[in-house]
Structures are given as C-alpha cells and as structure tokens.
NUKE-483728 format. One record per residue (C-alpha): residue number from 0; x, y, z. Coordinates in Angstrom, 3 decimals. Layout:
BEGIN
+-----+----------+----------+----------+
! pos !       xx !       yy !       zz !
+-----+----------+----------+----------+
! NUM !        X !        Y !        Z !
...
+-----+----------+----------+----------+
This chain:
BEGIN
+-----+----------+----------+----------+
! pos !       xx !       yy !       zz !
+-----+----------+----------+----------+
!   0 !   86.494 !  169.945 !   88.424 !
!   1 !   90.056 !  168.944 !   89.112 !
!   2 !   89.043 !  167.518 !   92.582 !
!   3 !   86.311 !  165.393 !   90.895 !
!   4 !   88.894 !  164.006 !   88.361 !
!   5 !   91.178 !  163.109 !   91.144 !
!   6 !   88.476 !  161.454 !   93.031 !
!   7 !   87.681 !  159.414 !   89.904 !
!   8 !   91.277 !  158.479 !   89.519 !
!   9 !   91.526 !  157.482 !   93.116 !
!  10 !   88.461 !  155.298 !   92.806 !
!  11 !   89.895 !  153.542 !   89.737 !
!  12 !   93.241 !  152.895 !   91.498 !
!  13 !   91.309 !  151.535 !   94.481 !
!  14 !   89.386 !  149.172 !   92.204 !
!  15 !   92.578 !  147.973 !   90.540 !
!  16 !   94.216 !  147.303 !   93.909 !
!  17 !   91.124 !  145.284 !   94.998 !
!  18 !   91.281 !  143.248 !   91.814 !
!  19 !   94.991 !  142.648 !   92.275 !
!  20 !   94.382 !  141.403 !   95.830 !
!  21 !   91.651 !  138.968 !   94.668 !
!  22 !   94.099 !  137.588 !   91.945 !
!  23 !   96.785 !  137.088 !   94.548 !
!  24 !   94.433 !  135.246 !   96.897 !
!  25 !   93.174 !  133.076 !   94.072 !
!  26 !   96.734 !  132.197 !   93.050 !
!  27 !   97.696 !  131.214 !   96.667 !
!  28 !   94.704 !  129.062 !   96.990 !
!  29 !   95.595 !  127.196 !   93.788 !
!  30 !   99.187 !  126.720 !   94.713 !
!  31 !   98.667 !  125.951 !   98.455 !
!  32 !   98.432 !  122.155 !   97.921 !
!  33 !  101.617 !  122.253 !   96.115 !
!  34 !  103.641 !  124.412 !   98.401 !
!  35 !  102.272 !  123.233 !  101.714 !
!  36 !  104.973 !  120.421 !  102.148 !
!  37 !  107.730 !  122.990 !  101.624 !
!  38 !  106.199 !  125.240 !  104.193 !
!  39 !  105.776 !  122.400 !  106.670 !
!  40 !  102.005 !  122.651 !  106.651 !
!  41 !   99.861 !  119.714 !  107.545 !
!  42 !   99.823 !  117.397 !  104.507 !
!  43 !   97.643 !  114.727 !  103.005 !
!  44 !   98.718 !  111.860 !  100.678 !
!  45 !   97.055 !  111.709 !   97.346 !
!  46 !   93.869 !  109.607 !   97.173 !
!  47 !   94.393 !  105.877 !   96.082 !
!  48 !   93.964 !  105.169 !   92.385 !
!  49 !   90.427 !  104.305 !   91.191 !
!  50 !   90.706 !  100.563 !   91.387 !
!  51 !   88.767 !   97.776 !   93.236 !
!  52 !   90.567 !   97.512 !   96.583 !
!  53 !   88.238 !   96.418 !   99.381 !
!  54 !   89.754 !   97.833 !  102.572 !
!  55 !   92.298 !  100.577 !  101.978 !
!  56 !   94.088 !  103.475 !  103.632 !
!  57 !   92.167 !  106.205 !  101.863 !
!  58 !   94.185 !  109.023 !  103.140 !
!  59 !   97.134 !  109.768 !  105.478 !
!  60 !   97.384 !  113.223 !  107.240 !
!  61 !  100.697 !  114.220 !  108.623 !
!  62 !  103.177 !  117.190 !  109.342 !
!  63 !  105.574 !  117.164 !  106.408 !
!  64 !  108.167 !  119.120 !  108.260 !
!  65 !  108.821 !  118.992 !  112.082 !
!  66 !  111.193 !  120.631 !  114.468 !
!  67 !  113.663 !  118.692 !  116.648 !
!  68 !  112.264 !  117.303 !  119.946 !
!  69 !  108.634 !  117.888 !  119.216 !
!  70 !  105.561 !  115.628 !  118.881 !
!  71 !  103.286 !  115.271 !  115.830 !
!  72 !  100.293 !  113.277 !  114.762 !
!  73 !   99.782 !  110.930 !  111.887 !
!  74 !   96.160 !  110.327 !  111.070 !
!  75 !   94.978 !  107.327 !  108.915 !
!  76 !   91.580 !  107.050 !  107.345 !
!  77 !   90.640 !  103.320 !  106.697 !
!  78 !   87.743 !  102.707 !  104.353 !
!  79 !   85.932 !   99.755 !  103.114 !
!  80 !   84.392 !   99.504 !   99.512 !
!  81 !   80.777 !  100.450 !   99.661 !
!  82 !   80.185 !   97.712 !   97.078 !
!  83 !   82.093 !   95.106 !   99.136 !
!  84 !   81.397 !   93.018 !  102.232 !
!  85 !   82.315 !   93.561 !  105.906 !
!  86 !   85.996 !   93.108 !  106.592 !
!  87 !   87.492 !   91.550 !  109.744 !
!  88 !   90.753 !   91.399 !  111.616 !
!  89 !   92.083 !   94.660 !  110.170 !
!  90 !   95.649 !   95.487 !  111.421 !
!  91 !   97.187 !   98.911 !  110.709 !
!  92 !  100.906 !   99.134 !  111.453 !
!  93 !  103.619 !  101.848 !  111.274 !
!  94 !  106.954 !  100.844 !  109.724 !
!  95 !  110.358 !  102.160 !  108.800 !
!  96 !  110.308 !  104.728 !  111.631 !
!  97 !  113.975 !  105.542 !  111.516 !
!  98 !  114.944 !  108.112 !  114.065 !
!  99 !  111.364 !  108.900 !  115.055 !
! 100 !  109.517 !  107.134 !  118.015 !
! 101 !  105.941 !  106.361 !  118.690 !
! 102 !  104.712 !  108.092 !  121.903 !
! 103 !  100.960 !  106.940 !  121.793 !
! 104 !   98.956 !  104.648 !  119.610 !
! 105 !   95.359 !  104.075 !  118.916 !
! 106 !   93.422 !  102.037 !  121.497 !
! 107 !   96.575 !  101.827 !  123.661 !
! 108 !   95.939 !   99.488 !  126.570 !
! 109 !   99.531 !   99.562 !  128.017 !
! 110 !  102.048 !  102.123 !  128.937 !
! 111 !  104.145 !  101.093 !  126.015 !
! 112 !  102.742 !  102.396 !  122.672 !
! 113 !  102.392 !   99.794 !  119.895 !
! 114 !  103.383 !   99.939 !  116.205 !
! 115 !   99.973 !   98.239 !  115.266 !
! 116 !   96.399 !   98.764 !  116.144 !
! 117 !   93.614 !   96.406 !  115.366 !
! 118 !   90.058 !   97.089 !  113.912 !
! 119 !   88.045 !   94.128 !  114.608 !
! 120 !   85.346 !   94.710 !  111.876 !
! 121 !   84.531 !   97.399 !  109.398 !
! 122 !   81.226 !   97.307 !  107.350 !
! 123 !   80.972 !   97.936 !  103.668 !
! 124 !   81.040 !  101.666 !  102.960 !
! 125 !   82.425 !  102.285 !  106.439 !
! 126 !   85.367 !  104.464 !  107.457 !
! 127 !   87.457 !  104.870 !  110.689 !
! 128 !   90.144 !  107.332 !  111.795 !
! 129 !   93.096 !  106.004 !  113.579 !
! 130 !   95.863 !  108.358 !  115.008 !
! 131 !   99.456 !  107.699 !  116.009 !
! 132 !  101.411 !  110.276 !  117.853 !
! 133 !  105.194 !  110.517 !  117.055 !
! 134 !  108.149 !  112.337 !  118.369 !
! 135 !  111.257 !  113.672 !  116.760 !
! 136 !  114.767 !  113.568 !  118.201 !
! 137 !  116.838 !  116.446 !  119.420 !
! 138 !  118.914 !  118.128 !  116.994 !
! 139 !  122.089 !  116.625 !  118.622 !
! 140 !  120.826 !  113.077 !  117.928 !
! 141 !  121.170 !  113.642 !  114.135 !
! 142 !  124.025 !  116.224 !  114.190 !
! 143 !  121.621 !  118.923 !  113.095 !
! 144 !  121.904 !  118.033 !  109.297 !
! 145 !  119.018 !  118.010 !  106.886 !
! 146 !  117.218 !  114.692 !  107.252 !
! 147 !  114.129 !  113.196 !  105.566 !
! 148 !  112.708 !  109.865 !  106.748 !
! 149 !  110.309 !  107.925 !  104.379 !
! 150 !  107.950 !  106.605 !  107.077 !
! 151 !  105.948 !  103.518 !  106.170 !
! 152 !  102.763 !  101.794 !  107.033 !
! 153 !  101.004 !   98.584 !  106.068 !
! 154 !   97.455 !   97.254 !  106.529 !
! 155 !   96.381 !   93.559 !  106.378 !
! 156 !   92.744 !   92.272 !  106.732 !
! 157 !   90.434 !   89.332 !  106.008 !
! 158 !   88.063 !   89.604 !  103.094 !
! 159 !   85.277 !   87.694 !  101.260 !
! 160 !   83.594 !   87.732 !   97.938 !
! 161 !   80.995 !   85.553 !   96.171 !
! 162 !   79.568 !   84.991 !   92.623 !
! 163 !   77.188 !   82.670 !   90.995 !
! 164 !   77.384 !   80.920 !   87.526 !
! 165 !   74.378 !   79.656 !   85.710 !
! 166 !   74.756 !   76.188 !   83.966 !
! 167 !   72.711 !   74.962 !   81.175 !
! 168 !   72.325 !   71.502 !   79.839 !
! 169 !   70.273 !   70.618 !   76.636 !
! 170 !   69.160 !   67.530 !   74.704 !
! 171 !   70.946 !   66.539 !   71.450 !
! 172 !   67.871 !   67.386 !   69.377 !
! 173 !   67.530 !   70.919 !   71.047 !
! 174 !   71.276 !   71.449 !   70.538 !
! 175 !   71.137 !   70.586 !   66.913 !
! 176 !   68.138 !   72.861 !   66.341 !
! 177 !   69.349 !   75.545 !   68.698 !
! 178 !   65.927 !   75.314 !   70.327 !
! 179 !   66.959 !   76.614 !   73.835 !
! 180 !   67.429 !   79.930 !   75.586 !
! 181 !   70.692 !   81.859 !   75.180 !
! 182 !   73.014 !   80.641 !   78.009 !
! 183 !   74.226 !   82.905 !   80.569 !
! 184 !   77.962 !   82.899 !   80.658 !
! 185 !   78.722 !   85.720 !   83.166 !
! 186 !   79.029 !   85.725 !   86.831 !
! 187 !   77.300 !   88.114 !   89.196 !
! 188 !   77.730 !   88.825 !   92.856 !
! 189 !   80.205 !   90.644 !   95.099 !
! 190 !   83.658 !   91.100 !   93.453 !
! 191 !   84.462 !   94.382 !   95.169 !
! 192 !   87.611 !   93.159 !   96.882 !
! 193 !   91.121 !   93.165 !   95.622 !
! 194 !   90.741 !   89.501 !   94.404 !
! 195 !   88.215 !   89.301 !   91.627 !
! 196 !   85.995 !   86.389 !   90.491 !
! 197 !   85.240 !   85.714 !   86.925 !
! 198 !   83.683 !   82.848 !   85.261 !
! 199 !   82.859 !   81.455 !   81.767 !
! 200 !   81.510 !   78.211 !   80.497 !
! 201 !   81.294 !   76.040 !   77.442 !
! 202 !   77.569 !   76.263 !   77.592 !
! 203 !   75.255 !   74.668 !   76.703 !
! 204 !   76.397 !   71.226 !   77.385 !
! 205 !   74.570 !   68.191 !   75.754 !
! 206 !   73.151 !   65.637 !   78.141 !
! 207 !   75.649 !   63.021 !   79.004 !
! 208 !   78.563 !   65.533 !   78.530 !
! 209 !   80.195 !   67.742 !   81.203 !
! 210 !   80.069 !   71.587 !   81.116 !
! 211 !   83.538 !   73.027 !   81.387 !
! 212 !   83.292 !   75.972 !   83.692 !
! 213 !   86.436 !   78.314 !   83.795 !
! 214 !   86.850 !   79.959 !   87.327 !
! 215 !   89.242 !   82.797 !   87.216 !
! 216 !   90.718 !   84.465 !   90.342 !
! 217 !   92.852 !   87.627 !   89.863 !
! 218 !   94.621 !   89.910 !   92.174 !
! 219 !   93.457 !   93.363 !   90.883 !
! 220 !   94.537 !   95.226 !   94.024 !
! 221 !   97.713 !   97.067 !   94.871 !
! 222 !   98.951 !   94.701 !   97.528 !
! 223 !   99.563 !   90.939 !   97.958 !
! 224 !   97.607 !   88.038 !   99.126 !
! 225 !   98.858 !   86.482 !  102.254 !
! 226 !   98.933 !   82.758 !  101.747 !
! 227 !   96.244 !   81.077 !   99.552 !
! 228 !   92.774 !   81.941 !   98.658 !
! 229 !   90.151 !   79.678 !  100.257 !
! 230 !   87.548 !   78.812 !   97.599 !
! 231 !   84.165 !   77.016 !   98.156 !
! 232 !   81.920 !   75.838 !   95.362 !
! 233 !   78.333 !   74.849 !   96.224 !
! 234 !   75.754 !   73.124 !   93.978 !
! 235 !   72.617 !   71.154 !   94.155 !
! 236 !   73.834 !   67.560 !   94.044 !
! 237 !   70.485 !   66.194 !   93.019 !
! 238 !   70.877 !   68.241 !   89.755 !
! 239 !   74.589 !   68.648 !   89.074 !
! 240 !   77.899 !   67.490 !   90.453 !
! 241 !   81.615 !   67.939 !   90.068 !
! 242 !   84.509 !   65.396 !   89.941 !
! 243 !   85.158 !   64.725 !   93.594 !
! 244 !   88.789 !   65.546 !   94.792 !
! 245 !   89.314 !   67.997 !   91.998 !
! 246 !   92.390 !   70.258 !   92.612 !
! 247 !   92.712 !   68.408 !   96.002 !
! 248 !   89.263 !   69.912 !   97.151 !
! 249 !   87.395 !   68.315 !   99.904 !
! 250 !   83.631 !   67.820 !   99.594 !
! 251 !   80.768 !   67.852 !  102.031 !
! 252 !   77.296 !   66.533 !  101.418 !
! 253 !   74.738 !   68.635 !  103.230 !
! 254 !   71.390 !   67.402 !  104.467 !
! 255 !   69.484 !   69.788 !  102.249 !
! 256 !   70.817 !   68.106 !   99.130 !
! 257 !   73.645 !   70.641 !   98.432 !
! 258 !   77.321 !   69.629 !   98.110 !
! 259 !   80.195 !   71.959 !   98.882 !
! 260 !   83.734 !   71.618 !   97.452 !
! 261 !   86.441 !   73.537 !   99.245 !
! 262 !   90.165 !   73.999 !   99.058 !
! 263 !   93.109 !   76.488 !   98.923 !
! 264 !   94.310 !   78.005 !   95.615 !
! 265 !   97.456 !   79.969 !   95.000 !
! 266 !   96.981 !   83.221 !   93.234 !
! 267 !   99.948 !   85.378 !   94.141 !
! 268 !  100.229 !   88.715 !   92.427 !
! 269 !   98.655 !   87.551 !   89.134 !
! 270 !   95.786 !   85.265 !   88.373 !
! 271 !   94.750 !   81.601 !   88.373 !
! 272 !   92.200 !   79.839 !   86.348 !
! 273 !   90.581 !   76.493 !   87.292 !
! 274 !   88.705 !   74.333 !   84.794 !
! 275 !   85.636 !   72.772 !   86.556 !
! 276 !   83.964 !   69.774 !   84.842 !
! 277 !   80.291 !   69.973 !   85.881 !
! 278 !   77.994 !   67.041 !   84.903 !
! 279 !   74.285 !   66.316 !   85.369 !
! 280 !   73.330 !   64.017 !   88.186 !
! 281 !   72.652 !   60.579 !   86.572 !
! 282 !   69.134 !   60.325 !   87.851 !
! 283 !   68.342 !   63.829 !   86.758 !
! 284 !   69.762 !   63.151 !   83.257 !
! 285 !   67.695 !   59.998 !   83.032 !
! 286 !   64.521 !   61.683 !   83.950 !
! 287 !   65.168 !   64.676 !   81.451 !
! 288 !   65.867 !   62.240 !   78.526 !
! 289 !   62.839 !   60.055 !   79.330 !
! 290 !   60.680 !   63.021 !   79.463 !
! 291 !   62.148 !   64.693 !   76.346 !
! 292 !   62.918 !   67.865 !   78.192 !
! 293 !   64.727 !   70.025 !   75.733 !
! 294 !   66.873 !   72.073 !   78.223 !
! 295 !   67.676 !   72.238 !   81.914 !
! 296 !   69.107 !   75.064 !   84.069 !
! 297 !   71.034 !   74.966 !   87.230 !
! 298 !   73.594 !   77.098 !   89.084 !
! 299 !   76.807 !   77.019 !   91.149 !
! 300 !   77.767 !   79.288 !   93.847 !
! 301 !   81.305 !   80.430 !   94.387 !
! 302 !   82.715 !   81.931 !   97.543 !
! 303 !   86.293 !   83.014 !   98.353 !
! 304 !   88.027 !   84.283 !  101.544 !
! 305 !   91.535 !   85.411 !  101.943 !
! 306 !   94.075 !   87.593 !  103.854 !
! 307 !   95.340 !   90.792 !  102.097 !
! 308 !   98.199 !   93.171 !  102.662 !
! 309 !   99.028 !   96.449 !  101.131 !
! 310 !  101.582 !   99.161 !  102.184 !
! 311 !  102.539 !  102.829 !  101.663 !
! 312 !  105.124 !  105.464 !  102.594 !
! 313 !  105.136 !  109.242 !  103.268 !
! 314 !  108.009 !  111.669 !  103.834 !
! 315 !  108.676 !  113.606 !  106.985 !
! 316 !  111.557 !  116.215 !  106.959 !
! 317 !  113.276 !  117.063 !  110.200 !
! 318 !  114.074 !  120.751 !  110.408 !
! 319 !  117.617 !  122.104 !  111.020 !
! 320 !  118.123 !  124.588 !  113.973 !
! 321 !  119.835 !  127.788 !  113.300 !
! 322 !  122.487 !  128.992 !  115.668 !
! 323 !  122.906 !  132.767 !  116.112 !
! 324 !  126.427 !  133.963 !  115.761 !
! 325 !  125.831 !  137.374 !  117.292 !
+-----+----------+----------+----------+
C-alpha cells in the first residue's frame, strides 16, 4: 500500500512540475516583447498611431544590440492607406547614422550604397519591404565604451485627394416658404491622405446671390507638407461660376463646358480655410427665374496634390567587448 501512496505522490509532484513549466513559458512569452531589446534580439518599432496618414513606414525591424565589426539589416515596411489613392515618387532615406555605415541599399545600381531608395509607385492598400544593410565599427573606433545611436529615417512622397461639394440655389419664394430639399453641406470623396479636405456652405443661396463655400485643408498627418498644396476646383460653367482670379488662381475653360480654377495654397502644419463665392451663371439664372423653377442643384469638384514628408528614429546599441584578465 505504501508503494501505491508513493506513486500517487510522485504523480502529483510531476503534475505540479508540469504546471510550473507551463506558467514559466506563458510568462516568458508575455515578457518577450519587453525584454527583447535588452537581450539584443531582433526588434520591431511600435505600429503607427491610428490616424489618417496616406503612405507611412508601418514598421521598422532591426537588431537592437550589435557587436563591433559586424553587419546587420534594417527592414522597412512601407504601406499605403487602403482608402487612399496611388502614391508616386516615394523616397525612403536613412539619416543620423553616426558611427554606423551602409554596406548595401535596396535597388543598389552602383558599387556605392546610397542612403535613399526610390519606390516609383505604390497602389492603395499596397505594402513593400525595403532592406538596408549596415555595419558597425570595431571596438577600437569608439574606445570600447557603451554607445547607443538613435538612427533616423525619413520618407517623402507625392499624394492626391479629391472631394465634391453640392451647391443649391432657390427662388426667393421657395426660400421664404422653405419649399426646397434639405441642402447637402458635407463633402465626400477621397480624404485618406495626411491632408484632409472639408467643405461647408451657406446653402441654399437665393437666385441672384452667391453661395459662400468654405474649403478647409488640414494637415492631419504626423509629418510636414513640402511646399504648397496644389488645389484644383472644377465646375460646370454653364450652371455656376466663381470669381476669376480668386486667391491668385488661374482658370481654364474646357471645351465640354467645365471650368477649372487652380492655384497653390499654403497649409503648413495646421489648417487653411478658403471662402469661395459661387454664383449662378447669368443665363441659367434668367432661365430659372423665367420658368419659376423653385430650386436648382449643381456641384463643384475639388482636387488636391502635394508632397509630404515624415520621419522617425530607432535606437541601436553597440556592445562592449570583454577582455579576459587570466
């Protein structure tokens, strides 16, 4: 009987040991992302904040701790917002290398590695992986003392967005009796880039008066706009029109009857609002009044294009060599 009791106790002990091992494994898995940098394990930067960005560096993978006189890879994943448009002329560059050197770069065409690589186009929702190989100096080059370099990178690209604003004009009688459909004051379209488009309007406008449309451009991304935002505003000139030369915009009359206003607008890191006075075409207004038409709907199309830049950093620690005293 004593033997059976001992076997039971041994079985219980074995079960407890297995449970303990499982608990340790679970703890290690939970803590691994937090201790990997200290251990010099391959690291990944945190994902970008959940904001509208357009093209972005969605992750950076790198070795957080390297030995002297070794080579290591830095991998960048470049992604384009699936709700956006295709991006062009994307440049990804390393910066602030310090004592590290580039030994090979993506799409390298010469014997000399470059700090930048170009991605000609990237469709909406697309991602691409770009890998740079770096080398660390010998321990003698930095006196074998603890050293951490905050390596930098930046990405710039060309982007576009578009939206549409409905316009409503009503007769004086319809306006007084509120006998007209509810005006649509919101824009719609592609605003998935780091520069958002917003519109509102003092609608409806009575025949003979101008509708004041407010066009807002806001930098909602984490980077900066390089230069100005190029704005185009298109409408059917046989129906509506805007004061020519407004904000220094140029106008082009197309053979299909549309007219396009274009110009450069400074936005910077904040936002800019333009007030656009839109009036009915005089012939259209005369026809509507003569026929006692209570209301009339039209629309304006808005397009923007710009160059954008964002940057980031990640730390790489150079290990210290231990010398044996024996």
